[in-house]
C-alpha positions in Angstrom: 70.7 20.0 -24.0 69.7 16.7 -22.4 69.0 15.6 -19.1 72.3 13.9 -18.5 72.1 10.2 -18.9 69.3 9.8 -16.8 67.1 10.7 -19.8 65.4 7.1 -20.1 64.7 7.3 -16.7 62.9 10.7 -17.1 59.3 11.5 -18.1 57.3 14.9 -17.9 53.6 14.3 -17.5 51.0 17.4 -18.2 47.7 16.9 -16.7 45.1 18.3 -18.7 41.7 17.3 -18.0 38.6 18.9 -19.7 35.6 20.5 -17.9 37.0 23.6 -15.7 34.2 25.2 -14.5 36.1 28.8 -13.2 37.6 29.1 -16.9 35.8 26.7 -19.5 38.6 24.6 -21.3 41.1 26.6 -19.4 44.0 23.8 -20.3 43.6 24.8 -23.8 43.2 28.5 -23.6 45.1 30.7 -25.9 48.2 32.1 -23.8 50.2 34.3 -26.1 48.9 32.4 -29.4 49.3 29.0 -27.7 47.0 26.4 -25.9 47.9 26.8 -22.1 49.3 23.1 -22.0 51.7 23.8 -24.9 53.6 25.8 -22.9 54.0 23.2 -20.2 55.1 20.9 -23.3 57.7 23.5 -24.2 59.0 23.7 -20.6 59.9 20.2 -20.7 61.3 19.9 -24.3 63.5 22.9 -23.7 64.5 21.3 -20.0 66.1 18.3 -22.3 63.1 15.8 -21.3 62.2 13.9 -24.6 59.3 11.8 -23.3 56.2 14.3 -22.6 52.8 12.8 -22.0 49.7 14.8 -21.6 47.0 13.1 -19.6 43.6 14.2 -20.4 39.9 12.6 -20.8 39.3 15.2 -24.1 40.2 13.9 -27.7 40.2 17.4 -28.6 42.8 18.1 -26.2 44.9 14.9 -27.2 45.0 16.1 -30.9 46.4 19.8 -29.3 49.0 18.1 -27.3 49.9 15.7 -30.3 50.6 19.0 -32.3 52.7 20.7 -30.0 54.9 17.4 -29.3 53.1 16.3 -26.3 52.5 12.3 -26.3 49.0 10.9 -25.4 49.1 7.3 -25.4 45.7 6.9 -23.7 42.4 8.8 -22.4 42.1 8.6 -19.1 38.5 7.6 -17.6 36.2 10.6 -16.3 36.5 8.5 -12.9 39.9 10.1 -12.2 38.9 13.6 -14.3 36.7 15.1 -12.2 36.8 18.2 -10.0 37.7 16.1 -7.0 40.0 13.7 -8.5 43.9 14.0 -6.9 47.0 14.1 -8.4 47.9 10.6 -7.1 44.7 9.2 -8.9 46.1 10.1 -12.6 49.7 9.5 -11.7 49.0 6.4 -10.5 46.9 5.4 -13.5 49.7 6.9 -16.3 52.4 4.6 -14.1 50.4 1.6 -14.3 49.9 2.0 -17.8 53.5 2.2 -19.1 54.3 -0.5 -17.0 51.6 -2.8 -18.3 51.4 -1.9 -21.9 55.2 -0.6 -22.6 56.8 -3.4 -20.5 59.1 -0.6 -18.7 58.8 2.5 -16.3 60.5 5.4 -16.0 61.5 6.5 -12.3 61.0 10.1 -12.5 57.8 11.7 -13.3 58.2 15.2 -13.9 54.8 16.8 -13.1 54.0 20.0 -14.9 50.6 21.6 -14.3 49.4 23.7 -17.3 48.0 26.4 -14.8 51.6 27.4 -14.0 52.4 28.1 -17.6 55.5 30.6 -17.4 58.5 28.7 -16.2 62.7 28.7 -16.9 63.2 25.2 -18.3 66.9 25.6 -16.3 65.0 25.4 -13.0 63.2 22.0 -14.3 66.8 21.0 -15.1 67.9 22.1 -11.6 65.0 20.0 -10.3 65.8 17.0 -12.3 69.6 16.9 -11.1 68.7 17.6 -7.4 66.6 14.2 -7.3 68.4 11.7 -9.5 71.7 12.9 -7.6 70.0 11.9 -4.4 68.7 8.4 -3.9 67.2 8.9 -0.6 64.7 11.5 -1.6 61.1 10.4 -2.1 60.2 13.4 -4.0 60.7 17.0 -4.7 58.3 20.0 -4.5 58.8 23.7 -6.1 57.6 26.4 -3.2 58.3 30.2 -2.9 59.0 32.1 0.5 55.7 33.8 1.5 56.3 37.6 2.0 53.4 37.2 5.1 54.5 34.9 7.7 50.9 32.7 8.5 52.1 32.7 12.1 51.3 36.4 12.4 47.9 35.0 11.2 45.2 34.0 14.0 41.6 32.6 14.5 38.6 34.0 16.4 36.4 31.7 18.5 32.5 31.7 18.6 32.4 35.1 21.1 35.0 36.7 18.4 37.8 36.3 20.7 41.4 35.9 19.6 42.7 32.5 19.4 46.0 32.3 18.4 47.3 29.1 15.9 49.2 27.5 18.6 49.2 28.3 22.5 52.5 30.3 22.2 51.3 32.7 19.5 49.4 35.2 21.9 48.1 38.8 20.9 51.4 40.3 21.4 53.3 37.6 19.8 51.6 37.7 16.8 52.4 41.5 16.4 55.8 41.1 16.3 58.3 41.8 12.9 57.8 39.0 10.7 61.7 38.3 11.0 61.2 37.0 14.3 59.1 34.0 12.5 60.3 30.8 10.9 60.2 31.4 7.1 57.0 29.4 5.3 57.0 28.2 1.7 54.1 28.1 -0.4 54.0 25.1 -3.2 53.2 26.8 -6.3 53.0 24.1 -9.0 56.6 25.4 -10.7 57.7 21.6 -10.8 57.1 18.6 -8.9 58.9 15.3 -8.9 58.0 12.0 -7.9 59.5 8.3 -8.3 57.8 5.6 -9.4 59.4 3.2 -6.9 57.6 5.2 -4.2 54.4 5.9 -6.0 53.6 2.3 -6.7 54.6 1.0 -3.3 52.4 3.6 -1.0 49.4 5.3 -1.1 51.0 9.0 -1.5 53.4 10.9 -4.0 55.4 12.5 -2.3 56.4 10.4 0.9 58.2 11.8 4.1 61.4 12.7 2.5 60.3 15.6 -0.2 62.9 18.2 -1.1 62.0 21.5 -1.1 63.2 23.6 -4.2 62.8 27.4 -3.9 61.5 28.6 -7.0 60.5 32.1 -8.2 57.1 33.4 -7.3 55.1 32.5 -10.0 51.4 33.1 -10.8 49.2 30.4 -11.0 46.0 30.5 -13.3 42.6 29.7 -11.2 40.5 32.4 -12.1 39.8 35.0 -15.2 41.8 37.6 -13.1 45.0 35.3 -13.1 44.7 34.4 -16.6 44.6 38.3 -17.4 47.6 39.0 -15.3 49.7 36.1 -16.8 48.8 37.4 -20.0 50.1 40.7 -19.0 53.7 39.2 -17.7 53.9 37.2 -21.0 53.5 40.6 -23.3 55.8 42.7 -20.8 58.7 40.2 -20.3 58.3 37.3 -23.0 59.3 33.7 -21.9 62.0 31.3 -23.4 59.1 29.0 -23.8 58.5 30.8 -26.9 62.0 29.6 -28.5 60.5 26.0 -28.8 57.5 27.2 -30.8 59.8 28.8 -33.2 61.1 25.1 -33.7 57.6 23.8 -34.8 57.0 26.5 -37.6 
């Protein structure tokens, strides 16, 4: 299934820099028999996105990405591949490269982080449908509702005394049931989509008109423990992404 008639306007991009410190070579670590970045490529392909770029600073990662259907038209510089580099930097670099070298520019950039590997391609398809059918949107970002409202949290001052996050949040107020507080959503990396027309004419990715797509509460990989938990989830539940790898054999 292709992404309607907007296919030539949609590109997926998987950021996969080397040099992870928490988990060495995290983005190519084996999960279910496949390198981590390959699962994001598979998610994009199964969502009907033909063009999937992998933005990396590593020749080894580039070879791995190509083996699993990703395109690596360039290696990004170490300057925008450090621990402190922003998503905006690598996205802007990729857009400018596409515009300069290929003399064209897809409008919709589907950002799929390798560290959120277990996705349902149908949710990516829905995200693409929403943003391509709503011209007023600057971007889309997935998030899930948090079970415990942060409005119930509090600070403490230098004397260890209660300090609410807002003036109206007293000790009694924060003790009320969570249903009395607004729903709060946590961005989770399931799928983000940004528009080239916005990014190239601003200094940010998302703008002010960002659609929040409520997605499943998925695990992200930041620690070894996170990785082991996702391995367990994959073993227990499987993943539709594995169908893509069957087509490669």
